[in-house]
C-alpha positions in Angstrom: -0.3 -0.1 0.3 0.9 3.3 -0.7 1.4 6.1 2.3 -1.4 8.1 0.8 -3.6 4.8 1.2 -2.5 4.4 4.9 -3.9 8.1 5.5 -6.6 8.2 3.7 -7.7 5.0 5.5 -7.1 6.4 9.0 -8.8 10.0 9.1 -11.8 7.2 7.5 -11.5 5.1 10.9 -10.9 7.7 12.3 -14.5 9.8 11.6 -15.7 6.4 11.8 -14.5 6.1 15.3 -16.1 9.6 16.1 -18.9 8.9 14.7 -19.9 6.1 16.4 -18.4 7.9 19.5 -21.2 10.1 19.7 -24.0 7.8 18.3 -23.4 5.3 21.5 -23.6 8.2 23.7 -26.5 9.7 22.7 -28.5 6.8 22.4 -27.0 6.0 25.9 -27.0 9.1 27.2 -25.3 10.5 29.8 -25.1 9.0 33.6 -26.8 11.2 36.0 -26.5 10.8 39.8 -29.9 10.5 40.6 -31.0 9.5 44.5 -33.1 6.3 45.5 -35.6 5.3 47.4 -35.0 1.4 48.5 -36.8 -0.4 51.0 -35.0 -0.7 54.4 -34.4 -5.6 54.9 -36.3 -5.9 58.1 -34.6 -8.5 60.5 -34.9 -12.0 60.5 -37.3 -12.7 63.7 -36.7 -15.7 66.0 -40.7 -16.1 66.4 -42.7 -19.3 65.2 -45.8 -18.7 64.6 -48.5 -21.7 65.2 -49.2 -23.2 61.4 -53.0 -22.9 60.0 -54.8 -26.2 62.2 -56.8 -25.6 58.3 -54.5 -27.1 56.3 -52.3 -29.1 58.0 -53.8 -31.5 60.8 -54.9 -35.5 61.2 -57.4 -36.1 57.7 -54.6 -34.1 56.0 -53.2 -35.7 52.2 -49.9 -37.4 52.9 -47.9 -36.1 50.1 -45.6 -38.3 51.2 -46.1 -41.4 51.7 -45.6 -43.8 47.9 -49.5 -44.1 46.0 -49.7 -48.0 44.2 -52.1 -48.1 41.3 -52.3 -51.8 41.2 -55.1 -53.7 38.7 -53.7 -51.3 35.0 -53.5 -54.0 31.8 -52.8 -51.1 29.9 -49.4 -51.1 28.3 -46.8 -48.0 28.4 -46.4 -46.3 25.8 -43.6 -47.6 23.2 -44.1 -51.6 24.1 
């Protein structure tokens, strides 16, 4: 490459760099420091609340008990 080609290439890169800089600054904008209100975290309480008797009672369904369904002659899909 000739020296004039390199100079033109550097000029184009510089102009494009400046255009990109200002277009990004236009799109993103300037940072401004503004006060923001945040919710203050409450401390963790050590008291325990009793669970509801409507949900936790002696006749409630226990989801941890294994359930076996028998008497079906159906075969699984794919067999």
